[in-house]
C-alpha positions as CSV (number, residue, x, y, z in Angstrom):
1,M,-1.8,31.0,-17.4
2,T,-1.2,27.3,-16.8
3,P,-4.2,25.1,-17.9
4,P,-5.8,23.5,-14.7
5,D,-5.5,19.7,-16.6
6,R,-4.9,16.6,-14.1
7,A,-1.1,16.3,-14.7
8,Y,-0.4,19.7,-13.4
9,R,-2.8,19.3,-10.5
10,R,-0.9,15.9,-9.6
11,A,2.2,17.7,-10.0
12,R,1.7,20.6,-7.4
13,R,-0.2,18.1,-5.4
14,R,3.1,16.3,-4.8
15,D,5.5,19.4,-4.8
16,R,3.4,21.0,-2.3
17,R,4.3,17.9,0.1
18,V,8.1,19.5,0.4
19,Y,6.5,22.6,2.0
20,Q,4.1,20.3,4.6
21,A,6.9,18.3,5.5
22,A,9.5,20.9,6.2
23,H,7.9,24.3,7.1
24,P,4.2,23.2,7.8
25,V,3.6,26.5,10.4
26,L,5.4,29.0,7.8
27,L,3.3,27.5,5.0
28,A,-0.1,28.0,6.9
29,L,1.1,31.7,8.0
30,L,1.7,32.4,4.5
31,A,-1.1,31.1,2.8
32,A,-3.2,33.1,5.1
33,T,-1.4,36.5,4.7
34,R,-1.0,36.1,0.6
35,A,-4.1,38.3,-0.1
36,R,-2.6,41.3,0.9
37,P,0.9,42.9,-0.9
38,A,2.5,43.2,2.3
39,V,1.4,42.9,5.9
40,R,2.6,43.5,9.4
41,L,2.4,40.7,11.9
42,G,3.9,42.6,15.4
43,S,7.5,43.5,14.0
44,T,7.8,41.3,11.3
45,V,6.4,42.4,7.5
46,L,5.6,39.9,5.2
47,V,5.6,41.1,1.5
48,H,3.9,38.8,-1.0
49,D,3.7,41.3,-3.9
50,A,6.5,41.4,-7.1
51,D,6.7,44.7,-7.1
52,A,7.0,45.3,-3.5
53,C,9.6,42.8,-2.9
54,R,11.6,44.7,-5.8
55,Q,11.2,47.7,-4.1
56,V,12.8,46.2,-0.6
57,L,15.5,44.9,-2.4
58,T,16.6,47.8,-4.4
59,R,15.2,51.0,-2.4
60,V,14.9,49.7,1.2
61,P,18.0,50.2,3.3
62,L,18.9,46.8,4.7
63,D,20.9,45.6,8.1
64,R,22.5,42.8,6.2
65,D,24.4,41.6,9.6
66,A,21.2,41.7,11.7
67,E,19.5,38.7,13.6
68,G,16.9,37.4,11.4
69,S,18.6,38.0,7.8
70,T,20.0,35.7,5.8
71,G,23.5,37.4,6.2
72,G,22.8,37.2,10.3
73,A,22.3,33.6,10.1
74,A,25.2,33.2,7.5
75,R,27.5,34.4,10.2
76,A,26.1,33.1,13.5
77,A,26.5,29.7,11.3
78,L,29.7,30.1,9.4
79,S,31.6,32.8,11.1
80,G,31.1,32.8,14.8
81,P,33.6,32.1,17.2
82,Q,32.7,28.7,18.0
83,A,32.5,27.3,14.5
84,W,35.4,29.2,12.8
85,G,37.4,31.1,15.2
86,A,36.9,34.7,16.0
87,L,37.3,37.0,13.1
88,S,38.5,40.4,12.8
89,G,39.3,43.1,10.3
90,P,37.8,42.6,7.0
91,Q,37.1,39.0,7.1
92,A,34.4,39.8,10.0
93,S,32.2,40.8,7.1
94,G,33.0,38.3,4.4
95,L,30.2,35.9,3.6
96,L,28.7,38.1,0.8
97,F,25.0,37.9,2.4
98,D,26.1,40.3,5.2
99,Q,28.3,42.7,3.1
100,E,27.4,46.4,1.9
101,G,29.1,48.9,-0.2
102,G,32.6,48.3,-1.3
103,G,32.8,45.2,0.5
104,H,30.1,43.9,-1.3
105,R,31.1,45.0,-4.8
106,A,34.6,43.8,-4.3
107,T,33.2,39.9,-3.2
108,R,31.3,40.0,-6.3
109,R,33.7,41.2,-8.8
110,G,35.9,38.2,-7.4
111,L,32.9,36.2,-8.0
112,A,32.7,36.8,-11.3
113,D,35.6,34.8,-12.8
114,G,34.2,31.6,-11.3
115,L,30.1,32.1,-11.7
116,G,30.2,34.0,-14.6
117,A,29.7,33.0,-18.3
118,A,33.3,31.6,-18.8
119,G,33.3,30.3,-15.2
120,V,30.2,28.0,-15.9
121,E,31.5,26.7,-19.1
122,R,34.5,25.5,-17.1
123,L,32.7,24.0,-14.8
124,R,30.1,22.6,-17.4
125,P,32.1,19.2,-17.6
126,V,32.2,18.4,-14.0
127,W,28.6,18.1,-13.3
128,R,28.0,16.2,-17.1
129,A,30.4,14.1,-16.4
130,V,28.5,13.1,-12.9
131,L,25.2,12.7,-14.4
132,T,26.4,10.7,-17.5
133,R,27.7,8.5,-14.7
134,R,24.7,8.5,-12.2
135,L,22.2,8.6,-14.6
136,G,23.3,5.4,-16.4
137,P,20.8,3.2,-14.7
138,L,17.7,4.3,-16.4
139,A,19.0,3.0,-19.5
140,E,19.2,-0.8,-17.7
141,P,15.6,-2.6,-17.9
142,G,13.9,-1.9,-14.3
143,G,16.6,0.6,-13.4
144,T,16.1,3.2,-10.9
145,V,17.9,6.5,-10.2
146,D,17.4,8.4,-6.6
147,L,17.8,12.3,-8.2
148,V,18.5,13.6,-4.9
149,A,21.9,11.5,-4.6
150,V,22.2,12.6,-8.0
151,A,22.2,16.3,-7.3
152,R,23.9,16.3,-4.1
153,E,27.4,14.7,-5.9
154,V,26.2,17.4,-9.0
155,A,26.8,20.4,-6.5
156,G,29.5,18.9,-4.2
157,A,31.5,18.2,-7.4
158,T,30.9,21.9,-8.6
159,V,31.7,23.5,-5.4
160,C,35.0,21.0,-5.2
161,A,35.8,22.5,-8.8
162,L,35.0,26.0,-8.4
163,L,36.9,26.3,-4.6
164,D,39.8,24.0,-6.2
165,V,39.7,21.6,-3.2
166,D,40.1,18.0,-3.6
167,A,37.6,16.5,-1.4
168,D,34.9,13.8,-1.5
169,P,31.8,15.7,-3.5
170,R,29.3,14.1,-1.2
171,A,30.9,14.6,1.8
172,V,30.9,18.3,0.8
173,A,27.3,18.4,-0.2
174,S,26.5,16.3,3.4
175,A,28.2,19.1,5.4
176,A,27.1,21.9,3.6
177,S,23.7,20.5,3.9
178,D,23.5,20.0,7.3
179,A,25.4,23.5,8.0
180,A,22.5,25.4,6.5
181,A,19.4,23.2,8.0
182,A,20.9,24.1,11.6
183,A,21.1,27.6,10.8
184,V,17.8,28.5,8.7
185,R,15.5,26.9,11.1
186,D,16.6,28.7,13.9
187,H,15.2,31.8,11.9
188,L,11.8,30.4,11.0
189,P,8.5,30.0,12.7
190,G,7.8,26.3,13.8
191,P,9.2,23.7,16.2
192,R,12.9,23.5,16.4
193,R,15.1,20.6,15.9
194,P,16.5,19.2,19.6
195,G,20.1,19.9,19.5
196,G,20.1,22.3,16.6
197,A,22.7,24.9,18.2
198,G,25.4,21.9,18.6
199,G,24.8,20.5,15.0
200,A,25.1,23.7,13.6
201,T,28.6,24.1,15.0
202,A,29.8,20.7,13.9
203,A,28.7,20.8,10.5
204,A,30.5,24.3,10.1
205,R,33.5,22.6,11.4
206,R,33.1,19.6,9.0
207,L,32.6,21.9,6.0
208,Q,35.7,23.8,7.1
209,A,37.9,21.0,7.5
210,L,36.9,19.8,3.8
211,L,37.3,22.9,2.3
212,A,40.8,23.8,3.9
213,A,43.2,25.5,1.7
214,D,46.8,26.0,2.2
215,G,47.5,29.7,3.0
216,R,43.8,30.9,2.3
217,D,42.5,33.3,5.0
218,D,38.9,33.1,3.2
219,G,37.2,30.1,5.2
220,A,34.1,31.6,5.6
221,L,33.3,32.9,2.1
222,R,34.6,29.3,0.8
223,A,31.9,27.8,3.6
224,M,29.2,30.1,2.4
225,L,29.4,29.7,-1.0
226,A,29.8,26.0,-1.0
227,T,26.3,26.0,1.4
228,A,24.8,28.5,-1.0
229,A,25.2,26.3,-4.2
230,V,24.9,22.9,-2.3
231,T,21.1,24.1,-0.8
232,T,20.0,25.5,-3.9
233,T,21.0,22.6,-6.3
234,V,19.6,19.9,-4.0
235,A,16.4,21.8,-3.8
236,A,15.7,22.3,-7.1
237,L,16.8,20.1,-9.2
238,P,14.8,16.8,-8.1
239,R,11.9,19.1,-7.9
240,A,12.1,20.5,-11.2
241,A,12.5,16.8,-12.5
242,A,9.2,15.8,-10.2
243,W,7.2,18.3,-12.2
244,C,8.4,17.5,-15.7
245,A,7.5,13.9,-14.8
246,D,4.2,14.4,-13.1
247,A,3.0,17.4,-15.3
248,G,4.2,15.6,-18.7
249,L,7.0,18.1,-19.7
250,W,9.6,16.0,-21.2
251,E,8.6,17.0,-24.4
252,E,9.8,20.5,-23.9
253,A,12.7,19.2,-21.9
254,A,13.7,17.5,-24.8
255,D,13.5,20.2,-26.9
256,D,17.0,22.9,-27.4
257,R,14.2,25.8,-28.3
258,L,12.1,25.5,-25.6
259,R,14.5,24.0,-22.8
260,P,16.0,27.5,-21.6
261,A,12.5,29.2,-20.9
262,L,11.3,25.6,-19.4
263,V,14.1,26.2,-17.0
264,A,13.5,29.8,-16.1
265,E,9.7,28.8,-15.4
266,L,10.5,25.5,-13.4
267,L,13.1,27.5,-11.1
268,R,10.1,30.1,-10.8
269,V,7.7,27.4,-9.7
270,V,10.1,25.6,-7.5
271,A,11.7,28.7,-6.0
272,P,14.7,27.2,-4.4
273,S,14.3,29.6,-2.0
274,P,10.7,30.5,-1.4
275,V,11.2,33.0,1.4
276,L,14.1,35.9,1.9
277,P,14.7,37.5,5.4
278,R,15.7,40.8,5.5
279,V,15.7,43.4,8.4
280,A,15.5,47.2,7.9
281,A,17.9,49.4,8.5
282,A,15.6,52.9,7.9
283,D,12.1,53.8,8.2
284,A,10.5,53.1,4.8
285,T,6.9,52.4,3.5
286,V,6.0,49.5,1.1
287,A,2.7,48.7,-0.5
288,G,1.2,50.8,2.2
289,V,2.6,49.1,5.1
290,T,5.2,51.5,7.3
291,I,8.2,49.8,8.0
292,R,10.4,50.7,10.9
293,R,14.1,50.7,11.4
294,G,14.9,47.1,12.9
295,D,11.7,46.0,11.8
296,R,12.2,42.1,10.4
297,I,10.9,41.6,6.5
298,V,10.2,38.5,5.0
299,L,10.0,38.4,1.2
300,V,7.7,35.5,0.2
301,A,9.4,35.1,-3.2
302,R,7.1,31.6,-4.0
303,H,4.0,34.2,-3.9
304,A,6.0,37.5,-5.7
305,V,6.6,35.0,-8.6
306,R,3.2,33.4,-8.7
307,A,4.8,30.0,-8.5
308,H,1.5,29.3,-6.1
309,R,-0.8,30.2,-9.2
310,T,0.6,29.3,-12.3
311,G,2.2,26.3,-13.2
312,P,5.4,26.0,-15.4
313,D,5.1,27.0,-19.2
314,A,7.8,27.1,-21.4
315,R,5.6,28.3,-24.2
316,C,3.6,31.2,-22.5
317,P,6.1,31.8,-19.8
318,V,6.2,34.5,-17.0
319,K,7.9,38.0,-17.7
320,P,11.6,37.9,-17.0
321,A,11.2,40.8,-14.4
322,V,8.9,38.7,-12.5
323,S,10.2,35.4,-12.5
324,Q,13.9,36.5,-12.1
325,L,12.8,37.5,-8.2
326,V,13.5,33.9,-7.0
327,F,17.3,35.0,-7.1
328,G,17.1,38.5,-6.0
329,A,17.2,42.0,-7.3
330,G,19.4,44.7,-7.8
331,P,23.1,44.8,-6.4
332,H,22.2,41.9,-3.9
333,A,20.9,39.3,-6.8
334,C,22.3,36.3,-6.4
335,P,25.4,35.6,-8.2
336,G,25.1,32.0,-8.4
337,A,21.7,32.1,-10.9
338,R,23.6,31.6,-14.3
339,L,25.5,28.3,-12.8
340,A,21.6,27.4,-11.4
341,R,20.1,27.7,-14.4
342,A,22.7,25.9,-16.5
343,Q,22.6,22.7,-14.2
344,L,19.2,22.2,-14.5
345,R,19.2,22.9,-18.2
346,D,22.0,19.9,-18.6
347,T,19.8,18.1,-16.2
348,L,16.6,17.9,-18.1
349,A,18.8,17.4,-21.2
350,A,20.6,14.1,-19.6
351,L,17.1,12.9,-18.5
352,S,14.6,13.8,-21.1
353,P,15.3,10.8,-23.2
354,Y,14.5,8.5,-20.6
355,R,11.1,10.4,-19.9
356,P,11.5,9.3,-16.5
357,A,8.4,8.7,-14.0
358,V,8.5,9.1,-10.2
359,V,8.3,6.1,-8.6
360,R,9.2,7.0,-4.6
361,A,9.1,10.4,-3.2
362,R,10.1,11.4,0.1
363,A,10.3,14.6,1.7
364,E,13.0,15.9,3.6
365,R,12.1,17.5,6.8
366,H,14.9,18.9,8.2
367,A,16.5,20.8,5.1
368,A,17.1,24.4,4.8
369,L,15.3,24.8,1.7
370,P,11.8,22.9,0.9
371,G,13.1,19.7,-1.0
372,W,13.0,15.8,-1.5
373,R,14.9,13.6,0.8
374,A,14.6,10.6,-1.7
375,L,13.0,11.2,-5.2
376,T,13.4,7.5,-7.1
377,V,12.8,7.5,-11.2
378,R,12.4,4.8,-13.2
379,A,13.0,5.4,-17.3
380,R,9.6,4.7,-19.4
381,E,11.7,5.2,-22.7
382,R,15.0,4.7,-23.5
383,P,17.3,6.4,-26.2
């Protein structure tokens, strides 16, 4: 259990701002219902408990193409006729998040080379080069760095290398973030951003153009991979760094033995995807709540992994079976989890010699995932 000291309270107060800025209605709703493992609100079932979330992900049949699910949002934004041109045949369900059965397994096998251990090691020099160049100002007296801008370039450069695309990494990151924000906000409670639908179409077209490859017919899948990678990286890296700065975790970040555990704990606490929307494809019972076919299921990953209760503790981490739920579970667990951990591990290693402090933080109000619009840090020490 994380000790309730002043540093941890300060870190949690700052991190809470990203939820209050982006999704205040959803935050209030989830907080009001989290005392029960699962609760029904109309045709929606909110699931807060770790075991119940795992049951939904591994045992409950899910309609991954339904409106209101992650897959449905992906198809609407990235494969609808307005955004990508009408798709037919095997491409119609080619976005990974909306696939089932053999199609899903085949896509995951295709991703194994790029996102497995060998693929991550191939990509590692790409983001390390960005970190070395972009964090250089911290070595200068009074130098500052915006970690959100760094995370965007890390994400964009990694995606371009993964997909073998010669494009501006910052432009790719911007288009992917815009497409995700417009799509996701249409599937969450709260006010809608004016012109959101048109913005989603424009951002999807811009992303398609940036990722275009001669002779390739997998544009929707490539865009989905780019969107998932960019949004997760841009949300997670700056928030994790802010936790280290506010809670005094740079000593653990600098320790090669503790850093892997700290990475897992930070990803658990920041929970880049705090809720996972799904739709039931059959009747089921979860934590005593009856779920009917067609019901919307909102898995509250943030609560399932206890991010709202315990801060990151590299010396006494939460069990992996719990912390890994931020990346899902079973056959639909996120294939990019290894990549996310590696990028955060290298980011912490690069930042830790400077022991940076946060000097300016501005929450993002319109992003797909809770995060910072700007997070400026300055070194307290120099190597």
